[in-house]
MMTF fields as JSON, N, C-alpha, C and O atoms, coordinates in Angstrom:
{
  "mmtfVersion": "1.0.0",
  "mmtfProducer": "UNKNOWN",
  "numBonds": 347,
  "numAtoms": 348,
  "numGroups": 87,
  "numChains": 1,
  "numModels": 1,
  "chainsPerModel": [1],
  "groupsPerChain": [87],
  "chainIdList": ["A"],
  "bondAtomList": [4, 2, 8, 6, 12, 10, 16, 14, 20, 18, 24, 22, 28, 26, 32, 30, 36, 34, 40, 38, 44, 42, 48, 46, 52, 50, 56, 54, 60, 58, 64, 62, 68, 66, 72, 70, 76, 74, 80, 78, 84, 82, 88, 86, 92, 90, 96, 94, 100, 98, 104, 102, 108, 106, 112, 110, 116, 114, 120, 118, 124, 122, 128, 126, 132, 130, 136, 134, 140, 138, 144, 142, 148, 146, 152, 150, 156, 154, 160, 158, 164, 162, 168, 166, 172, 170, 176, 174, 180, 178, 184, 182, 188, 186, 192, 190, 196, 194, 200, 198, 204, 202, 208, 206, 212, 210, 216, 214, 220, 218, 224, 222, 228, 226, 232, 230, 236, 234, 240, 238, 244, 242, 248, 246, 252, 250, 256, 254, 260, 258, 264, 262, 268, 266, 272, 270, 276, 274, 280, 278, 284, 282, 288, 286, 292, 290, 296, 294, 300, 298, 304, 302, 308, 306, 312, 310, 316, 314, 320, 318, 324, 322, 328, 326, 332, 330, 336, 334, 340, 338, 344, 342],
  "bondOrderList": [1, 1, 1, 1, 1, 1, 1, 1, 1, 1, 1, 1, 1, 1, 1, 1, 1, 1, 1, 1, 1, 1, 1, 1, 1, 1, 1, 1, 1, 1, 1, 1, 1, 1, 1, 1, 1, 1, 1, 1, 1, 1, 1, 1, 1, 1, 1, 1, 1, 1, 1, 1, 1, 1, 1, 1, 1, 1, 1, 1, 1, 1, 1, 1, 1, 1, 1, 1, 1, 1, 1, 1, 1, 1, 1, 1, 1, 1, 1, 1, 1, 1, 1, 1, 1, 1],
  "groupList": [{"groupName": "MET", "atomNameList": ["N", "CA", "C", "O"], "elementList": ["N", "C", "C", "O"], "formalChargeList": [0, 0, 0, 0], "bondAtomList": [1, 0, 2, 1, 3, 2], "bondOrderList": [1, 1, 2], "singleLetterCode": "M", "chemCompType": "L-PEPTIDE LINKING"}, {"groupName": "THR", "atomNameList": ["N", "CA", "C", "O"], "elementList": ["N", "C", "C", "O"], "formalChargeList": [0, 0, 0, 0], "bondAtomList": [1, 0, 2, 1, 3, 2], "bondOrderList": [1, 1, 2], "singleLetterCode": "T", "chemCompType": "L-PEPTIDE LINKING"}, {"groupName": "ALA", "atomNameList": ["N", "CA", "C", "O"], "elementList": ["N", "C", "C", "O"], "formalChargeList": [0, 0, 0, 0], "bondAtomList": [1, 0, 2, 1, 3, 2], "bondOrderList": [1, 1, 2], "singleLetterCode": "A", "chemCompType": "L-PEPTIDE LINKING"}, {"groupName": "ARG", "atomNameList": ["N", "CA", "C", "O"], "elementList": ["N", "C", "C", "O"], "formalChargeList": [0, 0, 0, 0], "bondAtomList": [1, 0, 2, 1, 3, 2], "bondOrderList": [1, 1, 2], "singleLetterCode": "R", "chemCompType": "L-PEPTIDE LINKING"}, {"groupName": "HIS", "atomNameList": ["N", "CA", "C", "O"], "elementList": ["N", "C", "C", "O"], "formalChargeList": [0, 0, 0, 0], "bondAtomList": [1, 0, 2, 1, 3, 2], "bondOrderList": [1, 1, 2], "singleLetterCode": "H", "chemCompType": "L-PEPTIDE LINKING"}, {"groupName": "GLN", "atomNameList": ["N", "CA", "C", "O"], "elementList": ["N", "C", "C", "O"], "formalChargeList": [0, 0, 0, 0], "bondAtomList": [1, 0, 2, 1, 3, 2], "bondOrderList": [1, 1, 2], "singleLetterCode": "Q", "chemCompType": "L-PEPTIDE LINKING"}, {"groupName": "PRO", "atomNameList": ["N", "CA", "C", "O"], "elementList": ["N", "C", "C", "O"], "formalChargeList": [0, 0, 0, 0], "bondAtomList": [1, 0, 2, 1, 3, 2], "bondOrderList": [1, 1, 2], "singleLetterCode": "P", "chemCompType": "L-PEPTIDE LINKING"}, {"groupName": "ASP", "atomNameList": ["N", "CA", "C", "O"], "elementList": ["N", "C", "C", "O"], "formalChargeList": [0, 0, 0, 0], "bondAtomList": [1, 0, 2, 1, 3, 2], "bondOrderList": [1, 1, 2], "singleLetterCode": "D", "chemCompType": "L-PEPTIDE LINKING"}, {"groupName": "LEU", "atomNameList": ["N", "CA", "C", "O"], "elementList": ["N", "C", "C", "O"], "formalChargeList": [0, 0, 0, 0], "bondAtomList": [1, 0, 2, 1, 3, 2], "bondOrderList": [1, 1, 2], "singleLetterCode": "L", "chemCompType": "L-PEPTIDE LINKING"}, {"groupName": "VAL", "atomNameList": ["N", "CA", "C", "O"], "elementList": ["N", "C", "C", "O"], "formalChargeList": [0, 0, 0, 0], "bondAtomList": [1, 0, 2, 1, 3, 2], "bondOrderList": [1, 1, 2], "singleLetterCode": "V", "chemCompType": "L-PEPTIDE LINKING"}, {"groupName": "TYR", "atomNameList": ["N", "CA", "C", "O"], "elementList": ["N", "C", "C", "O"], "formalChargeList": [0, 0, 0, 0], "bondAtomList": [1, 0, 2, 1, 3, 2], "bondOrderList": [1, 1, 2], "singleLetterCode": "Y", "chemCompType": "L-PEPTIDE LINKING"}, {"groupName": "PHE", "atomNameList": ["N", "CA", "C", "O"], "elementList": ["N", "C", "C", "O"], "formalChargeList": [0, 0, 0, 0], "bondAtomList": [1, 0, 2, 1, 3, 2], "bondOrderList": [1, 1, 2], "singleLetterCode": "F", "chemCompType": "L-PEPTIDE LINKING"}, {"groupName": "ILE", "atomNameList": ["N", "CA", "C", "O"], "elementList": ["N", "C", "C", "O"], "formalChargeList": [0, 0, 0, 0], "bondAtomList": [1, 0, 2, 1, 3, 2], "bondOrderList": [1, 1, 2], "singleLetterCode": "I", "chemCompType": "L-PEPTIDE LINKING"}, {"groupName": "SER", "atomNameList": ["N", "CA", "C", "O"], "elementList": ["N", "C", "C", "O"], "formalChargeList": [0, 0, 0, 0], "bondAtomList": [1, 0, 2, 1, 3, 2], "bondOrderList": [1, 1, 2], "singleLetterCode": "S", "chemCompType": "L-PEPTIDE LINKING"}, {"groupName": "LYS", "atomNameList": ["N", "CA", "C", "O"], "elementList": ["N", "C", "C", "O"], "formalChargeList": [0, 0, 0, 0], "bondAtomList": [1, 0, 2, 1, 3, 2], "bondOrderList": [1, 1, 2], "singleLetterCode": "K", "chemCompType": "L-PEPTIDE LINKING"}, {"groupName": "CYS", "atomNameList": ["N", "CA", "C", "O"], "elementList": ["N", "C", "C", "O"], "formalChargeList": [0, 0, 0, 0], "bondAtomList": [1, 0, 2, 1, 3, 2], "bondOrderList": [1, 1, 2], "singleLetterCode": "C", "chemCompType": "L-PEPTIDE LINKING"}, {"groupName": "GLY", "atomNameList": ["N", "CA", "C", "O"], "elementList": ["N", "C", "C", "O"], "formalChargeList": [0, 0, 0, 0], "bondAtomList": [1, 0, 2, 1, 3, 2], "bondOrderList": [1, 1, 2], "singleLetterCode": "G", "chemCompType": "PEPTIDE LINKING"}, {"groupName": "GLU", "atomNameList": ["N", "CA", "C", "O"], "elementList": ["N", "C", "C", "O"], "formalChargeList": [0, 0, 0, 0], "bondAtomList": [1, 0, 2, 1, 3, 2], "bondOrderList": [1, 1, 2], "singleLetterCode": "E", "chemCompType": "L-PEPTIDE LINKING"}],
  "groupTypeList": [0, 1, 2, 3, 4, 5, 6, 6, 4, 7, 2, 1, 8, 2, 8, 9, 1, 7, 6, 10, 3, 11, 12, 13, 14, 5, 15, 12, 3, 12, 16, 2, 7, 16, 11, 17, 1, 4, 9, 8, 11, 14, 7, 1, 12, 15, 8, 14, 16, 6, 17, 2, 2, 2, 8, 11, 10, 7, 9, 7, 3, 11, 14, 3, 17, 16, 2, 0, 6, 13, 6, 12, 3, 14, 1, 8, 8, 16, 17, 16, 16, 9, 5, 16, 2, 3, 3],
  "groupIdList": [1, 2, 3, 4, 5, 6, 7, 8, 9, 10, 11, 12, 13, 14, 15, 16, 17, 18, 19, 20, 21, 22, 23, 24, 25, 26, 27, 28, 29, 30, 31, 32, 33, 34, 35, 36, 37, 38, 39, 40, 41, 42, 43, 44, 45, 46, 47, 48, 49, 50, 51, 52, 53, 54, 55, 56, 57, 58, 59, 60, 61, 62, 63, 64, 65, 66, 67, 68, 69, 70, 71, 72, 73, 74, 75, 76, 77, 78, 79, 80, 81, 82, 83, 84, 85, 86, 87],
  "secStructList": [7, 7, 3, 3, 3, 3, 3, 3, 3, 3, 7, 2, 2, 2, 2, 2, 2, 1, 6, 6, 6, 2, 2, 2, 2, 2, 2, 2, 2, 2, 6, 1, 1, 3, 3, 3, 3, 3, 3, 6, 6, 3, 3, 3, 3, 3, 3, 7, 1, 2, 2, 2, 2, 2, 2, 2, 6, 7, 6, 6, 6, 7, 7, 7, 6, 6, 1, 1, 7, 2, 2, 2, 2, 2, 2, 2, 2, 7, 1, 1, 7, 4, 4, 4, 7, 7, 7],
  "xCoordList": [-26.456, -27.836, -28.008, -27.618, -28.577, -28.783, -30.273, -31.059, -30.663, -32.063, -32.129, -31.256, -33.132, -33.329, -34.692, -35.61, -34.805, -36.083, -37.012, -36.649, -38.19, -39.239, -40.015, -40.198, -40.472, -41.282, -42.443, -43.041, -42.764, -43.78, -45.198, -45.907, -45.587, -46.966, -47.382, -46.53, -48.633, -49.103, -49.129, -49.756, -48.44, -48.317, -49.314, -49.191, -50.287, -51.221, -51.92, -51.954, -52.469, -53.199, -52.278, -52.657, -51.086, -50.138, -49.754, -49.634, -49.563, -49.205, -50.347, -50.119, -51.553, -52.723, -53.005, -53.42, -52.788, -53.086, -52.01, -52.277, -50.792, -49.714, -48.846, -47.665, -49.426, -48.736, -47.464, -46.575, -47.349, -46.184, -45.021, -43.876, -45.298, -44.237, -43.964, -42.994, -44.787, -44.682, -43.273, -42.689, -42.718, -41.417, -40.317, -39.509, -40.289, -39.249, -39.316, -38.283, -40.508, -40.651, -40.164, -39.505, -40.49, -40.05, -38.54, -37.896, -37.97, -36.515, -35.799, -34.8, -36.295, -35.708, -35.829, -34.885, -37.0, -37.251, -36.28, -35.816, -35.968, -35.088, -33.633, -32.762, -33.366, -31.997, -31.437, -30.282, -32.255, -31.815, -32.438, -33.354, -31.932, -32.477, -33.582, -34.146, -33.891, -34.935, -35.329, -34.643, -36.437, -36.926, -37.874, -38.426, -38.053, -39.007, -40.268, -40.199, -41.401, -42.673, -43.676, -43.286, -44.943, -46.01, -47.013, -47.382, -47.446, -48.513, -49.537, -49.206, -50.768, -51.833, -51.397, -51.68, -50.694, -50.234, -49.223, -49.026, -48.575, -47.521, -46.191, -46.123, -45.128, -43.795, -43.506, -43.744, -42.992, -42.736, -41.428, -41.141, -40.64, -39.411, -39.624, -40.016, -39.368, -39.492, -38.104, -37.317, -37.798, -36.485, -36.642, -37.67, -35.619, -35.612, -34.212, -33.24, -34.11, -32.818, -32.409, -33.074, -31.307, -30.844, -30.508, -30.794, -29.903, -29.576, -30.846, -30.888, -31.865, -33.138, -33.783, -34.316, -33.736, -34.304, -33.56, -34.185, -32.234, -31.442, -31.792, -31.911, -31.955, -32.333, -33.71, -33.904, -34.656, -36.033, -36.132, -36.934, -35.326, -35.392, -34.409, -34.266, -33.729, -32.806, -33.632, -34.274, -33.609, -34.441, -33.993, -34.744, -32.785, -32.328, -32.864, -32.835, -33.351, -33.858, -35.387, -35.953, -36.049, -37.504, -38.112, -37.676, -39.117, -39.845, -41.132, -41.918, -41.343, -42.553, -43.534, -44.748, -43.007, -43.881, -44.815, -44.368, -46.107, -47.099, -47.49, -48.334, -46.894, -47.207, -48.617, -49.261, -49.095, -50.434, -51.35, -51.018, -52.48, -53.399, -53.818, -54.015, -53.949, -54.229, -55.439, -55.324, -56.605, -57.751, -57.472, -57.915, -56.743, -56.42, -55.421, -55.563, -54.404, -53.388, -54.032, -53.696, -54.952, -55.615, -56.468, -56.519, -57.136, -57.987, -57.174, -57.49, -56.136, -55.358, -54.341, -54.145, -53.7, -52.586, -52.889, -52.178, -53.934, -54.219, -53.254, -52.406, -53.374, -52.472, -51.505, -51.889, -50.26, -49.266, -48.647, -47.813, -49.026, -48.48, -47.098, -46.715, -46.37, -45.022, -45.011, -44.062, -46.042, -46.075, -46.189, -45.724, -46.797, -46.967, -45.973, -46.059, -45.021, -44.052, -43.095, -42.7, -42.742, -41.751, -40.382, -40.215, -39.419, -38.037, -37.289, -36.106],
  "yCoordList": [76.28, 76.584, 76.414, 75.392, 77.392, 77.367, 77.28, 78.061, 76.336, 76.228, 76.388, 75.906, 77.042, 77.23, 76.701, 76.629, 76.337, 75.819, 76.971, 77.903, 76.882, 77.863, 77.375, 76.167, 78.252, 77.799, 76.91, 77.166, 75.881, 74.915, 75.482, 75.371, 76.073, 76.507, 76.109, 75.806, 76.105, 75.735, 76.979, 77.98, 76.907, 78.05, 78.012, 78.794, 77.126, 76.967, 78.272, 78.657, 78.949, 80.196, 81.254, 81.929, 81.406, 82.387, 82.043, 82.937, 80.774, 80.348, 80.584, 81.039, 80.283, 80.461, 81.937, 82.302, 82.786, 84.213, 84.957, 86.03, 84.4, 85.046, 83.967, 83.839, 83.195, 82.004, 82.286, 81.434, 83.428, 83.702, 84.319, 84.235, 84.936, 85.615, 85.016, 85.401, 84.091, 83.565, 83.061, 83.482, 82.172, 81.577, 82.638, 82.705, 83.462, 84.502, 85.449, 85.788, 85.875, 86.79, 86.165, 86.825, 84.89, 84.22, 84.037, 84.213, 83.682, 83.519, 84.829, 84.836, 85.925, 87.236, 87.564, 88.064, 87.278, 87.587, 86.857, 87.431, 85.592, 84.827, 84.803, 84.271, 85.382, 85.45, 84.119, 83.8, 83.33, 82.01, 81.715, 82.411, 80.678, 80.258, 79.218, 78.771, 78.834, 77.838, 77.756, 78.282, 77.094, 76.938, 75.757, 75.32, 75.253, 74.181, 74.791, 75.721, 74.269, 74.732, 73.595, 72.444, 73.898, 72.923, 73.491, 74.663, 72.664, 73.016, 71.895, 70.722, 72.262, 71.295, 70.343, 69.146, 70.916, 70.21, 69.106, 68.216, 69.157, 68.193, 68.925, 70.072, 68.245, 68.832, 69.211, 68.425, 70.42, 70.948, 71.72, 72.47, 71.533, 72.296, 73.24, 72.813, 74.514, 75.537, 76.034, 76.361, 76.094, 76.533, 77.535, 77.561, 78.369, 79.305, 79.391, 79.028, 79.872, 80.117, 79.052, 78.025, 79.306, 78.395, 76.99, 76.003, 76.898, 75.575, 74.785, 73.571, 75.463, 74.8, 74.305, 73.196, 75.124, 74.717, 73.514, 72.578, 73.527, 72.393, 71.123, 70.047, 71.246, 70.101, 69.58, 68.373, 70.482, 70.112, 69.391, 68.469, 69.801, 69.206, 68.063, 67.572, 67.625, 66.495, 65.206, 64.808, 64.56, 63.373, 62.18, 61.215, 62.228, 61.14, 61.287, 60.332, 62.473, 62.715, 62.734, 62.388, 63.14, 63.257, 62.446, 62.532, 61.663, 60.888, 61.638, 61.947, 61.927, 62.636, 61.708, 61.893, 60.723, 59.816, 59.105, 58.5, 59.185, 58.544, 59.352, 58.914, 60.526, 61.327, 61.909, 62.088, 62.202, 62.756, 61.651, 61.019, 61.41, 60.386, 60.659, 61.808, 59.599, 59.703, 60.579, 61.422, 60.422, 61.273, 62.764, 63.587, 63.113, 64.52, 64.999, 66.094, 64.178, 64.549, 64.799, 65.774, 63.932, 64.091, 65.352, 66.047, 65.649, 66.826, 68.121, 69.056, 68.172, 69.399, 69.615, 70.741, 68.539, 68.671, 68.162, 68.5, 67.354, 66.746, 65.617, 65.307, 65.009, 63.924, 64.396, 65.107, 63.991, 64.351, 65.717, 66.13, 66.433, 67.764, 67.689, 66.652, 68.759, 68.796, 68.562, 67.97, 69.012, 68.835, 67.364, 66.961, 66.571, 65.153, 64.269, 63.046, 64.857, 64.07, 63.339, 63.856, 62.147, 61.361, 61.658, 61.905, 61.629, 61.858, 60.566, 60.547],
  "zCoordList": [63.214, 63.534, 65.041, 65.607, 65.667, 67.105, 67.397, 66.861, 68.243, 68.651, 70.161, 70.882, 70.619, 72.055, 72.443, 71.625, 73.688, 74.175, 74.513, 75.232, 73.989, 74.267, 75.493, 75.64, 76.366, 77.504, 77.05, 76.004, 77.814, 77.391, 77.414, 78.414, 76.329, 76.155, 74.752, 73.917, 74.489, 73.156, 72.278, 72.624, 71.132, 70.235, 69.082, 68.139, 69.138, 68.026, 67.676, 66.507, 68.651, 68.38, 67.779, 66.822, 68.322, 67.783, 66.35, 65.513, 66.06, 64.711, 63.734, 62.613, 64.141, 63.263, 63.007, 61.906, 63.999, 63.817, 63.029, 62.487, 62.957, 62.201, 61.54, 61.865, 60.618, 60.097, 59.308, 59.271, 58.687, 57.854, 58.62, 58.175, 59.76, 60.509, 61.876, 62.529, 62.325, 63.684, 64.005, 65.004, 63.185, 63.484, 63.477, 64.403, 62.436, 62.364, 63.558, 64.135, 63.931, 65.059, 66.358, 67.162, 66.564, 67.79, 67.799, 68.834, 66.644, 66.547, 66.851, 67.571, 66.316, 66.596, 68.075, 68.687, 68.652, 70.061, 70.988, 71.972, 70.681, 71.566, 71.088, 71.777, 69.902, 69.401, 68.951, 69.235, 68.241, 67.775, 66.411, 65.972, 65.75, 64.459, 64.6, 63.601, 65.825, 66.037, 67.492, 68.368, 67.74, 69.112, 69.188, 68.179, 70.381, 70.644, 71.238, 72.042, 70.843, 71.385, 71.267, 71.073, 71.381, 71.182, 70.181, 70.258, 69.255, 68.317, 68.406, 68.231, 68.677, 68.96, 70.074, 70.042, 71.066, 72.262, 71.972, 72.799, 70.794, 70.45, 70.377, 69.935, 70.818, 70.733, 69.292, 68.374, 69.096, 67.762, 67.764, 68.697, 66.72, 66.54, 65.372, 64.286, 65.59, 64.55, 64.205, 65.094, 62.903, 62.434, 61.314, 60.638, 61.109, 59.991, 59.419, 60.08, 58.189, 57.575, 56.566, 56.429, 55.86, 54.807, 55.313, 54.636, 56.501, 57.048, 57.353, 57.152, 57.831, 58.122, 56.834, 56.79, 55.787, 54.496, 53.939, 53.44, 54.017, 53.527, 54.303, 53.716, 55.602, 56.428, 56.031, 55.881, 55.862, 55.542, 54.198, 54.052, 53.218, 51.881, 51.686, 50.566, 52.734, 52.664, 52.58, 53.553, 51.412, 51.184, 52.014, 52.16, 52.559, 53.43, 54.856, 55.632, 55.197, 56.556, 56.649, 57.686, 55.563, 55.586, 54.457, 53.309, 54.793, 53.8, 53.476, 54.371, 52.204, 51.799, 51.083, 51.169, 50.387, 49.652, 50.629, 51.604, 50.357, 51.198, 52.421, 53.202, 52.607, 53.789, 53.729, 54.763, 52.526, 52.356, 51.818, 50.816, 52.457, 51.965, 50.516, 50.121, 49.745, 48.312, 47.972, 47.083, 48.638, 48.273, 48.469, 47.667, 49.528, 49.77, 48.731, 48.187, 48.452, 47.465, 46.106, 45.434, 45.694, 44.393, 44.366, 43.351, 45.474, 45.535, 45.533, 44.796, 46.353, 46.487, 45.365, 44.909, 44.926, 43.989, 42.591, 41.645, 42.443, 41.142, 40.876, 41.713, 39.73, 39.377, 38.292, 37.362, 38.429, 37.425, 37.626, 36.82, 38.671, 38.924, 39.558, 40.099, 39.494, 40.047, 41.562, 42.076, 42.287, 43.735, 44.117, 45.183, 43.263, 43.58, 42.883, 42.988, 42.165, 41.398, 42.333, 43.378, 41.935, 42.683, 42.123, 40.929, 42.999, 42.568, 42.53, 42.191]
}
């Protein structure tokens, strides 16, 4: 997986206006599988592809339990649903 540095600008507006294609389009434009940018003025790494998905779902690298506050989780996902299930 190759990541390249994107010029330091905030990509929030571009991401919000094209949320489903933003990362892929930028990766194609720069010829890489990932890039660094800013979203809401915070450093952000954007990745695409099977290696990125494997990295994202690696339970040893990312902690999901407790990441979403309980009231929001209950409202958005309900209780006992697959999205809120613990592994």
